[in-house]
N, C-alpha and C positions, 0 to 999 in steps of 0.2 A: 594334524597338529603334531609338532615335534615333541618328543619326550626327552627330558633331561636325563643325564646319566644317573642322577640321584633317584629319579622316579623308576628308571629301569632296574637299578640296584634293589630298591625296596620291593619291586614286583618279584624279582628273583628270590629275594629273601623270604617273601611271603609264600612263594611256591615251594620252597624247601621246607617251610614249616608244615605245609599241608602234606608233603611227601612223608616227612618224618612222623606225622601224626596218624598215618594209615594204620600202623600196627595197633595204636591205642584205640582207634575206632573199632577194629576187628575184635579186640579184647572186650570192649564194652558191650558188644553184641552177644558175647558168649553167655552161657548160663552163669549168672552171678551168684557167688556164695553168700552166706549170711554174714554181713559185715555191718559195722557202725561207720557212718560217714558224716563228717562235719566240714562245711565250706566257709571260707572267708574268715579264718582265724588270724588275728593280727599277731605276728611273731616278732615284730621289732619295727625300727624306723630306719629309713635311708634318707639322711638329711631331714627334711620336714615331711617326707612321704611315709605313710603307713605301709608296711610290707605284710602281705597276707599269704596264707597257705590253706590248702584243703588236706584233711587228714582222715585216713581210714584205718580201722583195726578189726580184728576178728570179733564177731558178735559175742558179747558177754565176757570179753577178756578180763581175767582177774589175776594175772601173774606177769612178770616182766618177760618180754620177748625182744628180739632184735628189731631195729627200725631201719628203714631205707628212705632216703630223700631223693626225689625225682626232679630233674632240672630240664626244662624245655629248651629246645634250640630256637634258631632264628637269627643267627649272625650277631648275637648280643643286642639286636636292635628291633626285634619283632618276636612274635610268639606269645603264648599264654600258658599258664599252669593248667588250664582246662584241657589242653592237648594231651596231658599225661594222666588224665583221670582214669582211663581204662586200665592202664598199667598199675596205678595205685590200688584200684579195687582188686585186681588179680593178686597183687602182692599181699593184701590183707587176707585174701582167701588162702594164701599159702602160709599164713601164720605170722606175718610181719605186721608191725605198725608202719604205715607208709604215708608220706606226705609229698604233695606236689606244690612247688613254691613259685611265687612271683618274685621278680627282682627288677631293679631299675634298668631301663633300656637306653642304649645309645640312639641318636647322637646327643640327646639332652644330657645323658649321664655317661661319661666315658670311664674307662679303666682307671682306678680299681673298684668302682662302685659295685659292679656285678659280683666280684669276688667277695667284697665285704658283706654283701647281702646274703649270699648262700652260706657264708661262715656264720652269720647271725642266725640263720635258720637252724643250723646244726646245734648251736649253743642253746637255742630255745627248746629243741627236743630234749637236750640233757637237763635243762632247768626244770622242765615239766615231766621228767621221766617217771616220777612216782605216780602222778595223777594219770598219766597216759599209759602206764604199764609198759614202759620201755626199759630195756637193759641199756644203760648209758655207756657201757663199755663195748657195745656191739652195734654200731651204726654204719650203714653202708650208703653209697651214693651212686646214682646212675644218671646219665644224661645223653642227649642226642645232639651231635654237632657242637655248637657253642656251649650247650648244656653239658656235654661230655667233657669239654675243656674245663668247665667250672668244677665238675665232679672230680676230675684228676687233680685240680688244685687243692681240693679238700683232702685228698688222699696223700698228697706229697708234701704240703706245707706244714712246717712246725711252728710252735708259738713264737719262736725267735725270728721267724721270717716276716712277721708283721701282716699288714693288710687286713687287720681284724675289724676296722671300722668302729663306729660308736652306736651300733644298732640296739644294743642291750645285752644283758646277761654276760658281762665281760669276765665273770668269775668262772665261766665254763669253757672247756676246750672245744675247738672247732674241727679238729682232725677226725676223719672217719677211718674205719677199719677194713673196708673193702670197696672197690670201685669197678663199675662196668662202664665202658665207654663205647658208644656207637658213633663212629666216624668223627671223633674229636681231634682237633689239632693239638699237638703236644709240644711243638717248638715254633714259636712265632718269629724266631730269627732264621731267615733263610729264604729260599725262592718259593714263591707262590704264583699261581695263575693270576692274570690281571684282575679278574672279578673278585678273587679272594683277597687280593691286596686292597681293593676298594672297601671290602667289608672290614678288613683289619684297620684301615684308615678311620672308618667311622667309630670303631671300638676304641682305638687308641687316641683319637682326637688329633690325628696328623698322619702323614705318610710314614709307613713302617721304616723306610730307609732314613728318615729324619729322626726317628725315635728308637735307636738301638737299645738304650737302657730300659725303656718301657717294654719293648718286645721281650727282653730277657726276663724282666720282673713278672711279665704276664704269661710266661711259659711254664707249664708243669714240669718240663724236663729240667729246668733250673734247680728245682728243689729236691730232686730225688736223692735219697740217702737210706742207709740201713734203718729199718723200723717203719718204713712207709707201708701203706695199705697194699695188699695184693691186688693186682689189676687184670681184668679181662678186656681186651681191646678188639672190637669188631671193625673191619674196614672193607670197603668195596674196591675191587681191583680196577674199576673204571670210574672212580670218584673224580669228577671234574674240578673239585674245589680243594681237596686235601691230598697231597702226594702220599702214596702208600709208604714211602720211606719214613714218614712221621711215626708210623706204628713201630717200625724196626728201631728207630732211635730211642723211643721210650722203653720198649721191652729190653733192649740191650742195657740201658742205664739201670733199669730195675734189677735185672739179672746180675749185673756187676755189683750191685749193692746188696745182693743176697735177698731180694724181695721177689716172691713168686709172681710171675707175669706170663701171660699167654696172649698171642695174637691169632685171631682167626680171620682169614681172608675170604670174603664172599665173592667167588669168581663171577665176573661179568656185572656185578652190582655197582651202582653209582653212589650218590650221596644219600643213602637210605634205601629201604626195601620194605615190602609188605608181604601179605599172603602167607604161604607155607614156610617161606624162608624166615619171616618174622616169628612165626609160631616156633620154629626150630631154635632160633637164636634166643627167644624168650625162655624156652625150656633150659637152655644152657645157662642163661642168666640166673634163673631161680636155683639151679643146681650149684652154681658158683657162690651165690649168697648163702645158700644153705650150708655149704662146706666151710665157709670162712666166717660166718656170723653165728651160726647155731652150734657153738662148741660147748 
């Protein structure tokens, strides 16, 4: 039986989701700290769809602490918030309130739906900061692949840039104060491998070359300016989907805007990694959030 390009693309996307979830699985198997965990919390609406998150916090938390939003990957067209559950639980064990969020997926929902949804999630965290013991001025974002792209949008976009959507809590800001990106695209304007171009086509609702303005509006690089969130960017040197130059473009733009930024290249790694390398990069992640959010 012949497989259509769309089927092949979805299979590849699903495989990437599994790869990027390896670290989460490893974390979940570790000795879990005492935490409170709640699943299926409705944080807003995307069109007519309810948007949900799972949230974890240190057991018995009674004072405000920083929060981190975790955004799954999957080419903006697949994946689940469940894939980030292990990370969220570990973050709660490190003293953060942490949430893993669902968002609308392509091809049914194209850009900017995904951006609007994660912005809505940040606004929900701020709107519920008192009840959830969150410091509303210290919220970070982390993502894998497409999720990393969305996390960087949260760290770079200002209120005047738009794309807020109508999901709820419009009185709250959606910008975060620190970002960690695992293999996230930073500039959708440019050359990509054919398979990545097809993923972008699904996300944008058309071929990238036919949608230059959408590519620009959907690029974190477009919004970089002074006052953006400090960022830590992890990239594999043998990533078959995202050119390594994407990391340099973003770090240069941030540095030129006087925003702290660091790129760490994982030599020989592709589009994701697990095992000891994931353990090491996670330790750097917690250290980065600790320095930038626990002030």
